[in-house]
C-alpha positions, -999 to 999 in steps of 0.1 A, spaced: -88 -41 441 -119 -20 430 -133 10 450 -169 11 458 -172 49 449 -198 55 423 -182 76 390 -151 63 397 -129 40 371 -115 9 388 -79 5 387 -67 -28 388 -32 -36 403 -9 -53 373 -14 -90 362 -49 -87 380 -71 -72 358 -104 -92 351 -99 -114 322 -124 -122 290 -152 -145 296 -144 -177 294 -105 -180 303 -86 -192 336 -64 -179 356 -42 -204 341 -49 -188 312 -35 -152 318 3 -156 312 -11 -167 270 -36 -139 274 -15 -112 281 15 -127 260 -14 -122 229 -19 -87 245 18 -75 242 22 -92 205 -10 -73 194 2 -35 209 37 -47 195 23 -51 158 -2 -20 161 28 -1 163 45 -15 132 14 -13 113 15 26 119 52 34 111 57 49 80 83 18 68 58 -6 71 33 13 53 55 26 27 65 -11 22 34 -27 25 21 -4 -5 52 -12 -24 40 -46 -25 5 -40 -33 19 -14 -61 37 -42 -75 13 -70 -72 -12 -50 -88 12 -37 -115 21 -73 -123 -22 -82 -128 -26 -51 -147 6 -61 -171 -7 -94 -173 -41 -86 -183 -34 -65 -210 -7 -90 -225 -36 -111 -240 -41 -80 -261 -8 -76 -272 -9 -103 -295 -34 -92 -318 -18 -92 -354 -10 -126 -361 8 -118 -390 36 -101 -373 36 -127 -351 45 -153 -375 71 -136 -388 88 -128 -358 80 -164 -345 97 -182 -383 109 -217 -377 103 -221 -342 85 -250 -330 53 -245 -302 72 -245 -271 101 -219 -284 69 -195 -293 52 -201 -259 87 -196 -241 92 -163 -259 59 -154 -250 58 -161 -215 93 -140 -214 76 -112 -232 49 -113 -206 72 -118 -175 95 -89 -187 61 -68 -189 48 -76 -158 80 -72 -141 84 -34 -154 50 -26 -143 54 -42 -110 82 -22 -104 69 8 -115 35 6 -94 52 -4 -64 75 23 -66 48 47 -70 29 29 -43 59 33 -17 66 66 -20 32 85 -19 21 61 13 56 74 24 52 110 21 15 105 33 25 88 67 53 118 73 26 143 66 -2 126 83 27 122 114 37 161 114 5 173 118 -11 142 136 -46 147 113 -61 122 94 -76 147 65 -77 153 30 -49 173 31 -24 148 39 -29 126 9 -33 159 -16 0 174 -1 15 138 -5 1 135 -41 14 174 -51 47 160 -35 50 125 -54 43 139 -86 66 164 -86 95 138 -78 81 111 -103 83 141 -129 113 156 -117 136 146 -145 118 160 -167 118 198 -156 106 223 -128 72 229 -152 68 194 -160 79 185 -120 53 214 -111 24 201 -133 29 164 -125 25 174 -86 -10 192 -95 -24 160 -115 -10 136 -92 -22 159 -63 -58 164 -84 -59 128 -83 -52 117 -49 -83 141 -41 -109 126 -64 -98 92 -48 -98 104 -14 -134 119 -24 -148 94 -38 -134 58 -20 -125 76 13 -159 96 18 -138 117 38 -151 158 49 -126 182 29 
């Protein structure tokens, strides 16, 4: 039970906490189960693998969408298209166009997904290590991710890629999130 002393926080016995308005004691087990699920889902959403997976999935979808939108500009030369599709009926032509669009969407989606998962995973690890949520996390993650993405081009390109990705991350962080530096 609670104490009547002023300035003290009430301490409730387990499973005797006050219920939200509109709930009865018969609703308590379901309410407690919902609270446990909220706690588990909240902890899962704060984990780095889940953040990286969600960012990778969103990046895949965004990359596929961009590729789909840009595919409409890929067929601007009707003479070239007519020569490559000579002797095909309409169904075969449409099939070829949709296959090309699908390959482009898959390729762009994979690239965007990889970049999103890499950046979000690195940023989450840095944020967890520093125990702060500020612009330095995204800039550092951008530098590391840019360096990893450009690693096959040599050390100079890796460093330049890291700087470019860090600058882009800082610009996005400052313009979209409006956090103080």
